[in-house]
N, C-alpha and C positions, 0 to 999 in steps of 0.2 A: 464644705465638702461637695455639696450639690453642684456648685459652680465648677469645681475641678472635674467632676464626673461628666458634666455636660460639654466642657470645652477641651478636654484632653482624652486621649485614648488610654486603654489599660496599659499598653506598653510604655507610653510616656509617663504615666503616673508611677508604674512599678519600677522603672529604671531611672529615668531622669528625675522624677519626683522624689524617689528614695535617696538619690545622690544629693540633691539640694537640701533635703531634710537633714541628712547626715552631716553635711558640711556646716549647716547653720547651727545645729545643736552642738557639734563638736567644738567649733571655734568660739561660740558664745559662752559655753561652759568652761572652756580651757583657758582663754585669754585672761580672764580676771586673776588667775593664779600667777601669771607672769607679772601682772601689775603689782600684786601683793608682794612678790619677791623683790622686784625692783624698788618699790617704795619702802620696803622694810616694815610693812604693816602686818599686824597679827603675828609677829615673829615668835612670840612665846608659844604659839601653837605649831611652829615648824618642827618637823621631825628631825631633820638634819640641820646642823649649823652651816654647812657649806652651801653656797649659792652658785648658780650657773652664770656664766659670763653672758654679756649682751650678744656677743658674736655667736655663742653656742645656741642661744634662743632663736636668733635670726636664721641660723643655718637649719635649725629644726623646723621652723615654719616653712621655709622655702622648700625643703625636701618633702615635707608633708603634702604640700600642694601638688608637687610633681607625682608623688606616689598615689595620691588620691585620684588624680586625673588619669594617670597611666596604669593603675592597677585596680583600684576600687570601682571606678566607673565602668571599665570593660567587664569586670566580674558581675556587676549588677545587670548590665545589658545581656551578657551571655546566659545568666541564670533565669531570665524571664521565661523562655519556652518551657523550662522544667516547672517553674511556679505555676504557669498556666495549665500545664498538663496535670498537675496535682490538684487543680481546682481552685486556685486563688482567684478572687474576683474583687472588683471595686464598686460594684453596683449596689443599690439599696435593696433590701434593708440592711442596716448595720448589724453585726452580731450583738447579742445581749451582754450586759455587764454582769448579769446574775444568771444562775442556773434556772432553767425552766423545765417543767415536767415533760413537756412534749418535745423538747429539744435534746440533742446530743450534748455530752459534756464538752465536746470540742467546739460547740457553738458559742461557748462562753468566752468573752473577750479577754478575761483574766487568766484563763486556763493555759493558753499558749505561752505567754511570757514566763509564767512560773515554771512550766515544764522546760522551757528553753534554758533557764538559769541552771536547772539541775543537770541537764545534758551537757551544758557547756563546760561544767566541771572546771625586744624592745629595750631598748638596752641603754639605759642611762643610769649611772651610779647614783646620781642625785636627781630623781625624776621630778618633773612638774607636769601639770595637767595635760599639755599637748604631747608629751612624750609617750602617752599611752598607745599611740599608733605610729611611733617612730621606730622603724625596724627595717630589716632587709626586705626588699620587694617579695621574696619568696615567703618570708614569714608573714607579711601582710596578706598575701594570697591565702596562706593556710589559715590564719586567724579569721579572715573574711569568710572563708568557706565554713569554718567551725561555727561562726555566728549565724549564717543563713541556712545551715543544713537542717536545723529544726523546723523553721518555717517552710523550707522547700519540701520536706517530707509530709507535713500536715496540711499544706495548702490553705492557710488561713485567709481571712478577709484582708484586704490591703490596709485597712485602718489598724488591724491587729498587728500586722507586720511593722507599720510605722510606730506603733506604741512600743513594740519590742525593741526596735532600733533605737528609739529615743532613750529608753531605760538603759539599754546596753551601753550606749555612748556615755551617758551621764555617769553610770557606774564605773566604767573603766577610767574616765577622767578623774573621778573622785579617788579611785584606788591609786592613781599616779600623781595626785596633786601635791604631795609632800607635806601636807598639813593634817594634824589630828585635832579636830575641834571638839568641844564638849557636846555639840549637837551632831557629831558624826554618827552615821547609821550603825557602825560597829559597836557603839556604846549601848545600843538598844536591841539590835537584832541578833539572836543566837546564831552561831556558825557563819556570820557575815564577816569577811576578812577586813575590808577597808584599807585605808592608806597606811596605817601603822603596821599592819600585818604584811602587806605586799611590799612596803618600802624596804623591809629587811632583805628581800630577794634581790633588789637592785643595789643595795648597799654592799652586798657581798657577791657582786655580779659574777665574778670569775672563780667562785668557789662553789662547793656543794651546799648552797644556802637554803635550798628548798623554798617553801612558800610560793609555789607556782600559781596558786589560785588567786584571783583578784575579786572573786565573788564569794561563794560559799567555800568553807575551808575543810569540809568533811573529808575530801580526798587526801589533803595534806595530813590530816589527823590519822586516817586509816593506814597510810603508807609511811608515816613517821617523818615526813619531810618538813615538819614544823618544829622539830626538836630543838634546833638551834635558836629559833625565835623564842620558844617557851623558856629555854634556859636563860636567855638574855633578859626576858621580862622578869624572871624570878630573881636574878641577880640585882636588877634595878630595884625591884620591890623590897628585897632584903636590905639593900643599901639605904633606901629611904627610911625603912623602919628602924634600922640601927642608928641612923643619924638623928631621928626624932627621939629615940631613947636617950641619946647622949645630951640632947638639948633640954 
């Protein structure tokens, strides 16, 4: 990080650096799921039996590159003055990983990402990792704004912004990956939706399917937009229990 601070300006790090970080994390975390689907590996963990065609996957990647360069990059560049105005910096020292008596709660590097997830509260019927950012440019712009509004208001250190961006990209790729593994976070974290929860939203894309959250599901629970998913899970659970009784 010291090398980056010495050789690049705050503007370059906050805009271009953030863009390259986003692209790296997004494609490195999303491309493996395309390989899994094409190779038929770990198919027992796939949520839907339907697979996307090779042409659909290639179209998705091509459009994503265009959208990222045409929408995401300009948004990151345009948002820099506001970040700077709110006090974001890239210089040393880095924010602390833990709470200190002499410091503010917002000096803690873990405080911001946790708060952003709560504040944060695409359109493929059979999603795979990279479809998490496949949407109309207007929707991409809106979602991008929703992702950066928290950091823009709080003015965190650049490394905190990068940590939030990395976590957010990995989370949304996981929610759209189309696989529910035994080690998926939704099996261990209360109120975390994950792929199995959010996949229902895509499967019934053109109906009132609910399940709009891809992170924490408390808003779906409060407003009842997860009722269809809960009923489906109950039917599947009852069907398995009935089958086990018969055998």
